[in-house]
mmCIF file of the N, C-alpha and C atoms, coordinates in Angstrom:
data_MODEL
# 
_entry.id   MODEL 
# 
loop_
_atom_site.group_PDB 
_atom_site.id 
_atom_site.type_symbol 
_atom_site.label_atom_id 
_atom_site.label_alt_id 
_atom_site.label_comp_id 
_atom_site.label_asym_id 
_atom_site.label_entity_id 
_atom_site.label_seq_id 
_atom_site.pdbx_PDB_ins_code 
_atom_site.Cartn_x 
_atom_site.Cartn_y 
_atom_site.Cartn_z 
_atom_site.occupancy 
_atom_site.B_iso_or_equiv 
_atom_site.pdbx_formal_charge 
_atom_site.auth_seq_id 
_atom_site.auth_comp_id 
_atom_site.auth_asym_id 
_atom_site.auth_atom_id 
_atom_site.pdbx_PDB_model_num 
ATOM 1   N N  . MET A 1 1  ? 9.333  46.309 -2.395  1.00 0.00 ? 1  MET A N  1 
ATOM 2   C CA . MET A 1 1  ? 8.696  45.520 -1.372  1.00 0.00 ? 1  MET A CA 1 
ATOM 3   C C  . MET A 1 1  ? 7.548  44.705 -1.955  1.00 0.00 ? 1  MET A C  1 
ATOM 4   N N  . ILE A 1 2  ? 7.293  43.580 -1.367  1.00 0.00 ? 2  ILE A N  1 
ATOM 5   C CA . ILE A 1 2  ? 6.208  42.708 -1.805  1.00 0.00 ? 2  ILE A CA 1 
ATOM 6   C C  . ILE A 1 2  ? 4.967  42.994 -0.979  1.00 0.00 ? 2  ILE A C  1 
ATOM 7   N N  . ASP A 1 3  ? 3.864  43.212 -1.676  1.00 0.00 ? 3  ASP A N  1 
ATOM 8   C CA . ASP A 1 3  ? 2.591  43.451 -1.008  1.00 0.00 ? 3  ASP A CA 1 
ATOM 9   C C  . ASP A 1 3  ? 1.857  42.109 -0.903  1.00 0.00 ? 3  ASP A C  1 
ATOM 10  N N  . ALA A 1 4  ? 1.714  41.599 0.284   1.00 0.00 ? 4  ALA A N  1 
ATOM 11  C CA . ALA A 1 4  ? 1.101  40.284 0.493   1.00 0.00 ? 4  ALA A CA 1 
ATOM 12  C C  . ALA A 1 4  ? -0.348 40.226 0.037   1.00 0.00 ? 4  ALA A C  1 
ATOM 13  N N  . ASP A 1 5  ? -1.025 41.358 -0.012  1.00 0.00 ? 5  ASP A N  1 
ATOM 14  C CA . ASP A 1 5  ? -2.423 41.368 -0.445  1.00 0.00 ? 5  ASP A CA 1 
ATOM 15  C C  . ASP A 1 5  ? -2.568 41.090 -1.939  1.00 0.00 ? 5  ASP A C  1 
ATOM 16  N N  . GLU A 1 6  ? -1.501 41.296 -2.702  1.00 0.00 ? 6  GLU A N  1 
ATOM 17  C CA . GLU A 1 6  ? -1.557 41.081 -4.146  1.00 0.00 ? 6  GLU A CA 1 
ATOM 18  C C  . GLU A 1 6  ? -1.115 39.676 -4.553  1.00 0.00 ? 6  GLU A C  1 
ATOM 19  N N  . LEU A 1 7  ? -0.595 38.906 -3.629  1.00 0.00 ? 7  LEU A N  1 
ATOM 20  C CA . LEU A 1 7  ? -0.148 37.553 -3.941  1.00 0.00 ? 7  LEU A CA 1 
ATOM 21  C C  . LEU A 1 7  ? -1.331 36.600 -3.989  1.00 0.00 ? 7  LEU A C  1 
ATOM 22  N N  . PRO A 1 8  ? -1.273 35.593 -4.874  1.00 0.00 ? 8  PRO A N  1 
ATOM 23  C CA . PRO A 1 8  ? -2.365 34.621 -4.916  1.00 0.00 ? 8  PRO A CA 1 
ATOM 24  C C  . PRO A 1 8  ? -2.391 33.765 -3.650  1.00 0.00 ? 8  PRO A C  1 
ATOM 25  N N  . ILE A 1 9  ? -3.566 33.321 -3.290  1.00 0.00 ? 9  ILE A N  1 
ATOM 26  C CA . ILE A 1 9  ? -3.704 32.455 -2.119  1.00 0.00 ? 9  ILE A CA 1 
ATOM 27  C C  . ILE A 1 9  ? -3.282 31.044 -2.519  1.00 0.00 ? 9  ILE A C  1 
ATOM 28  N N  . VAL A 1 10 ? -2.377 30.463 -1.754  1.00 0.00 ? 10 VAL A N  1 
ATOM 29  C CA . VAL A 1 10 ? -1.870 29.119 -2.052  1.00 0.00 ? 10 VAL A CA 1 
ATOM 30  C C  . VAL A 1 10 ? -2.180 28.230 -0.870  1.00 0.00 ? 10 VAL A C  1 
ATOM 31  N N  . ARG A 1 11 ? -2.718 27.047 -1.175  1.00 0.00 ? 11 ARG A N  1 
ATOM 32  C CA . ARG A 1 11 ? -3.004 26.081 -0.115  1.00 0.00 ? 11 ARG A CA 1 
ATOM 33  C C  . ARG A 1 11 ? -2.083 24.882 -0.307  1.00 0.00 ? 11 ARG A C  1 
ATOM 34  N N  . PRO A 1 12 ? -0.888 24.879 0.286   1.00 0.00 ? 12 PRO A N  1 
ATOM 35  C CA . PRO A 1 12 ? 0.077  23.806 0.052   1.00 0.00 ? 12 PRO A CA 1 
ATOM 36  C C  . PRO A 1 12 ? -0.413 22.431 0.501   1.00 0.00 ? 12 PRO A C  1 
ATOM 37  N N  . TYR A 1 13 ? -1.317 22.368 1.473   1.00 0.00 ? 13 TYR A N  1 
ATOM 38  C CA . TYR A 1 13 ? -1.793 21.061 1.911   1.00 0.00 ? 13 TYR A CA 1 
ATOM 39  C C  . TYR A 1 13 ? -2.610 20.377 0.825   1.00 0.00 ? 13 TYR A C  1 
ATOM 40  N N  . VAL A 1 14 ? -3.251 21.123 -0.045  1.00 0.00 ? 14 VAL A N  1 
ATOM 41  C CA . VAL A 1 14 ? -4.001 20.529 -1.153  1.00 0.00 ? 14 VAL A CA 1 
ATOM 42  C C  . VAL A 1 14 ? -3.029 19.948 -2.169  1.00 0.00 ? 14 VAL A C  1 
ATOM 43  N N  . THR A 1 15 ? -2.005 20.705 -2.519  1.00 0.00 ? 15 THR A N  1 
ATOM 44  C CA . THR A 1 15 ? -1.054 20.211 -3.506  1.00 0.00 ? 15 THR A CA 1 
ATOM 45  C C  . THR A 1 15 ? -0.256 19.031 -2.949  1.00 0.00 ? 15 THR A C  1 
ATOM 46  N N  . ALA A 1 16 ? 0.042  19.045 -1.657  1.00 0.00 ? 16 ALA A N  1 
ATOM 47  C CA . ALA A 1 16 ? 0.751  17.914 -1.054  1.00 0.00 ? 16 ALA A CA 1 
ATOM 48  C C  . ALA A 1 16 ? -0.118 16.665 -1.115  1.00 0.00 ? 16 ALA A C  1 
ATOM 49  N N  . TYR A 1 17 ? -1.401 16.810 -0.859  1.00 0.00 ? 17 TYR A N  1 
ATOM 50  C CA . TYR A 1 17 ? -2.317 15.666 -0.941  1.00 0.00 ? 17 TYR A CA 1 
ATOM 51  C C  . TYR A 1 17 ? -2.381 15.141 -2.365  1.00 0.00 ? 17 TYR A C  1 
ATOM 52  N N  . GLU A 1 18 ? -2.459 16.026 -3.335  1.00 0.00 ? 18 GLU A N  1 
ATOM 53  C CA . GLU A 1 18 ? -2.511 15.606 -4.734  1.00 0.00 ? 18 GLU A CA 1 
ATOM 54  C C  . GLU A 1 18 ? -1.231 14.898 -5.147  1.00 0.00 ? 18 GLU A C  1 
ATOM 55  N N  . ARG A 1 19 ? -0.090 15.390 -4.649  1.00 0.00 ? 19 ARG A N  1 
ATOM 56  C CA . ARG A 1 19 ? 1.174  14.721 -4.959  1.00 0.00 ? 19 ARG A CA 1 
ATOM 57  C C  . ARG A 1 19 ? 1.210  13.316 -4.390  1.00 0.00 ? 19 ARG A C  1 
ATOM 58  N N  . ARG A 1 20 ? 0.762  13.171 -3.140  1.00 0.00 ? 20 ARG A N  1 
ATOM 59  C CA . ARG A 1 20 ? 0.719  11.828 -2.534  1.00 0.00 ? 20 ARG A CA 1 
ATOM 60  C C  . ARG A 1 20 ? -0.178 10.901 -3.333  1.00 0.00 ? 20 ARG A C  1 
ATOM 61  N N  . GLU A 1 21 ? -1.318 11.407 -3.782  1.00 0.00 ? 21 GLU A N  1 
ATOM 62  C CA . GLU A 1 21 ? -2.257 10.601 -4.563  1.00 0.00 ? 21 GLU A CA 1 
ATOM 63  C C  . GLU A 1 21 ? -1.629 10.155 -5.882  1.00 0.00 ? 21 GLU A C  1 
ATOM 64  N N  . ARG A 1 22 ? -0.913 11.046 -6.542  1.00 0.00 ? 22 ARG A N  1 
ATOM 65  C CA . ARG A 1 22 ? -0.256 10.694 -7.810  1.00 0.00 ? 22 ARG A CA 1 
ATOM 66  C C  . ARG A 1 22 ? 0.852  9.682  -7.601  1.00 0.00 ? 22 ARG A C  1 
ATOM 67  N N  . ARG A 1 23 ? 1.673  9.890  -6.532  1.00 0.00 ? 23 ARG A N  1 
ATOM 68  C CA . ARG A 1 23 ? 2.748  8.930  -6.254  1.00 0.00 ? 23 ARG A CA 1 
ATOM 69  C C  . ARG A 1 23 ? 2.188  7.543  -5.980  1.00 0.00 ? 23 ARG A C  1 
ATOM 70  N N  . ARG A 1 24 ? 1.111  7.504  -5.215  1.00 0.00 ? 24 ARG A N  1 
ATOM 71  C CA . ARG A 1 24 ? 0.475  6.218  -4.898  1.00 0.00 ? 24 ARG A CA 1 
ATOM 72  C C  . ARG A 1 24 ? -0.038 5.555  -6.166  1.00 0.00 ? 24 ARG A C  1 
ATOM 73  N N  . ALA A 1 25 ? -0.684 6.322  -7.034  1.00 0.00 ? 25 ALA A N  1 
ATOM 74  C CA . ALA A 1 25 ? -1.200 5.776  -8.286  1.00 0.00 ? 25 ALA A CA 1 
ATOM 75  C C  . ALA A 1 25 ? -0.060 5.277  -9.171  1.00 0.00 ? 25 ALA A C  1 
ATOM 76  N N  . LEU A 1 26 ? 1.048  6.031  -9.241  1.00 0.00 ? 26 LEU A N  1 
ATOM 77  C CA . LEU A 1 26 ? 2.194  5.592  -10.038 1.00 0.00 ? 26 LEU A CA 1 
ATOM 78  C C  . LEU A 1 26 ? 2.783  4.298  -9.485  1.00 0.00 ? 26 LEU A C  1 
ATOM 79  N N  . PHE A 1 27 ? 2.943  4.221  -8.169  1.00 0.00 ? 27 PHE A N  1 
ATOM 80  C CA . PHE A 1 27 ? 3.486  3.012  -7.549  1.00 0.00 ? 27 PHE A CA 1 
ATOM 81  C C  . PHE A 1 27 ? 2.596  1.805  -7.842  1.00 0.00 ? 27 PHE A C  1 
ATOM 82  N N  . LEU A 1 28 ? 1.290  1.977  -7.646  1.00 0.00 ? 28 LEU A N  1 
ATOM 83  C CA . LEU A 1 28 ? 0.380  0.858  -7.869  1.00 0.00 ? 28 LEU A CA 1 
ATOM 84  C C  . LEU A 1 28 ? 0.306  0.470  -9.341  1.00 0.00 ? 28 LEU A C  1 
ATOM 85  N N  . THR A 1 29 ? 0.448  1.435  -10.243 1.00 0.00 ? 29 THR A N  1 
ATOM 86  C CA . THR A 1 29 ? 0.470  1.124  -11.672 1.00 0.00 ? 29 THR A CA 1 
ATOM 87  C C  . THR A 1 29 ? 1.672  0.258  -12.002 1.00 0.00 ? 29 THR A C  1 
ATOM 88  N N  . VAL A 1 30 ? 2.829  0.584  -11.427 1.00 0.00 ? 30 VAL A N  1 
ATOM 89  C CA . VAL A 1 30 ? 4.040  -0.209 -11.641 1.00 0.00 ? 30 VAL A CA 1 
ATOM 90  C C  . VAL A 1 30 ? 3.839  -1.625 -11.104 1.00 0.00 ? 30 VAL A C  1 
ATOM 91  N N  . GLU A 1 31 ? 3.119  -1.742 -10.001 1.00 0.00 ? 31 GLU A N  1 
ATOM 92  C CA . GLU A 1 31 ? 2.855  -3.050 -9.405  1.00 0.00 ? 31 GLU A CA 1 
ATOM 93  C C  . GLU A 1 31 ? 1.752  -3.817 -10.140 1.00 0.00 ? 31 GLU A C  1 
ATOM 94  N N  . GLY A 1 32 ? 1.101  -3.188 -11.108 1.00 0.00 ? 32 GLY A N  1 
ATOM 95  C CA . GLY A 1 32 ? 0.079  -3.873 -11.892 1.00 0.00 ? 32 GLY A CA 1 
ATOM 96  C C  . GLY A 1 32 ? -1.341 -3.622 -11.415 1.00 0.00 ? 32 GLY A C  1 
ATOM 97  N N  . VAL A 1 33 ? -1.520 -2.721 -10.463 1.00 0.00 ? 33 VAL A N  1 
ATOM 98  C CA . VAL A 1 33 ? -2.854 -2.398 -9.962  1.00 0.00 ? 33 VAL A CA 1 
ATOM 99  C C  . VAL A 1 33 ? -3.321 -1.132 -10.658 1.00 0.00 ? 33 VAL A C  1 
ATOM 100 N N  . ASP A 1 34 ? -4.488 -1.188 -11.273 1.00 0.00 ? 34 ASP A N  1 
ATOM 101 C CA . ASP A 1 34 ? -4.982 -0.059 -12.056 1.00 0.00 ? 34 ASP A CA 1 
ATOM 102 C C  . ASP A 1 34 ? -5.956 0.774  -11.240 1.00 0.00 ? 34 ASP A C  1 
ATOM 103 N N  . ILE A 1 35 ? -5.446 1.842  -10.577 1.00 0.00 ? 35 ILE A N  1 
ATOM 104 C CA . ILE A 1 35 ? -6.292 2.786  -9.850  1.00 0.00 ? 35 ILE A CA 1 
ATOM 105 C C  . ILE A 1 35 ? -5.771 4.182  -10.115 1.00 0.00 ? 35 ILE A C  1 
ATOM 106 N N  . GLY A 1 36 ? -6.465 5.164  -9.610  1.00 0.00 ? 36 GLY A N  1 
ATOM 107 C CA . GLY A 1 36 ? -5.988 6.535  -9.696  1.00 0.00 ? 36 GLY A CA 1 
ATOM 108 C C  . GLY A 1 36 ? -6.293 7.173  -11.034 1.00 0.00 ? 36 GLY A C  1 
ATOM 109 N N  . PRO A 1 37 ? -5.666 8.297  -11.292 1.00 0.00 ? 37 PRO A N  1 
ATOM 110 C CA . PRO A 1 37 ? -5.950 9.021  -12.532 1.00 0.00 ? 37 PRO A CA 1 
ATOM 111 C C  . PRO A 1 37 ? -5.492 8.234  -13.754 1.00 0.00 ? 37 PRO A C  1 
ATOM 112 N N  . ASP A 1 38 ? -6.255 8.353  -14.830 1.00 0.00 ? 38 ASP A N  1 
ATOM 113 C CA . ASP A 1 38 ? -5.890 7.656  -16.067 1.00 0.00 ? 38 ASP A CA 1 
ATOM 114 C C  . ASP A 1 38 ? -4.729 8.321  -16.777 1.00 0.00 ? 38 ASP A C  1 
ATOM 115 N N  . ILE A 1 39 ? -4.596 9.628  -16.597 1.00 0.00 ? 39 ILE A N  1 
ATOM 116 C CA . ILE A 1 39 ? -3.538 10.369 -17.272 1.00 0.00 ? 39 ILE A CA 1 
ATOM 117 C C  . ILE A 1 39 ? -2.630 11.002 -16.221 1.00 0.00 ? 39 ILE A C  1 
ATOM 118 N N  . ILE A 1 40 ? -1.336 10.660 -16.285 1.00 0.00 ? 40 ILE A N  1 
ATOM 119 C CA . ILE A 1 40 ? -0.341 11.196 -15.351 1.00 0.00 ? 40 ILE A CA 1 
ATOM 120 C C  . ILE A 1 40 ? 0.778  11.794 -16.175 1.00 0.00 ? 40 ILE A C  1 
ATOM 121 N N  . HIS A 1 41 ? 1.097  13.046 -15.916 1.00 0.00 ? 41 HIS A N  1 
ATOM 122 C CA . HIS A 1 41 ? 2.154  13.773 -16.641 1.00 0.00 ? 41 HIS A CA 1 
ATOM 123 C C  . HIS A 1 41 ? 1.898  13.754 -18.144 1.00 0.00 ? 41 HIS A C  1 
ATOM 124 N N  . GLY A 1 42 ? 0.622  13.837 -18.538 1.00 0.00 ? 42 GLY A N  1 
ATOM 125 C CA . GLY A 1 42 ? 0.273  13.904 -19.955 1.00 0.00 ? 42 GLY A CA 1 
ATOM 126 C C  . GLY A 1 42 ? 0.240  12.571 -20.668 1.00 0.00 ? 42 GLY A C  1 
ATOM 127 N N  . LEU A 1 43 ? 0.553  11.495 -19.975 1.00 0.00 ? 43 LEU A N  1 
ATOM 128 C CA . LEU A 1 43 ? 0.545  10.167 -20.582 1.00 0.00 ? 43 LEU A CA 1 
ATOM 129 C C  . LEU A 1 43 ? -0.492 9.287  -19.907 1.00 0.00 ? 43 LEU A C  1 
ATOM 130 N N  . ARG A 1 44 ? -1.109 8.423  -20.673 1.00 0.00 ? 44 ARG A N  1 
ATOM 131 C CA . ARG A 1 44 ? -2.080 7.499  -20.110 1.00 0.00 ? 44 ARG A CA 1 
ATOM 132 C C  . ARG A 1 44 ? -1.331 6.473  -19.258 1.00 0.00 ? 44 ARG A C  1 
ATOM 133 N N  . ALA A 1 45 ? -1.731 6.350  -17.997 1.00 0.00 ? 45 ALA A N  1 
ATOM 134 C CA . ALA A 1 45 ? -1.076 5.441  -17.065 1.00 0.00 ? 45 ALA A CA 1 
ATOM 135 C C  . ALA A 1 45 ? -1.326 3.996  -17.472 1.00 0.00 ? 45 ALA A C  1 
ATOM 136 N N  . GLY A 1 46 ? -0.281 3.209  -17.509 1.00 0.00 ? 46 GLY A N  1 
ATOM 137 C CA . GLY A 1 46 ? -0.414 1.796  -17.822 1.00 0.00 ? 46 GLY A CA 1 
ATOM 138 C C  . GLY A 1 46 ? -0.471 1.493  -19.306 1.00 0.00 ? 46 GLY A C  1 
ATOM 139 N N  . ALA A 1 47 ? -0.360 2.506  -20.156 1.00 0.00 ? 47 ALA A N  1 
ATOM 140 C CA . ALA A 1 47 ? -0.428 2.275  -21.602 1.00 0.00 ? 47 ALA A CA 1 
ATOM 141 C C  . ALA A 1 47 ? 0.914  1.725  -22.091 1.00 0.00 ? 47 ALA A C  1 
ATOM 142 N N  . ALA A 1 48 ? 0.817  0.784  -22.996 1.00 0.00 ? 48 ALA A N  1 
ATOM 143 C CA . ALA A 1 48 ? 2.032  0.213  -23.576 1.00 0.00 ? 48 ALA A CA 1 
ATOM 144 C C  . ALA A 1 48 ? 2.641  1.226  -24.544 1.00 0.00 ? 48 ALA A C  1 
ATOM 145 N N  . SER A 1 49 ? 3.969  1.342  -24.533 1.00 0.00 ? 49 SER A N  1 
ATOM 146 C CA . SER A 1 49 ? 4.600  2.311  -25.437 1.00 0.00 ? 49 SER A CA 1 
ATOM 147 C C  . SER A 1 49 ? 5.000  1.684  -26.735 1.00 0.00 ? 49 SER A C  1 
# 
């Protein structure tokens, strides 16, 4: 049996907000607008490869 008291507390609304923020930053980066985090998925956003 799983003891709920031993499970870590998870706040899915925080992670959902962070995901929306990253998606928005990725979309705007593709469109040429430089906002949001500089590093996404370990790579600098907007950097030429």
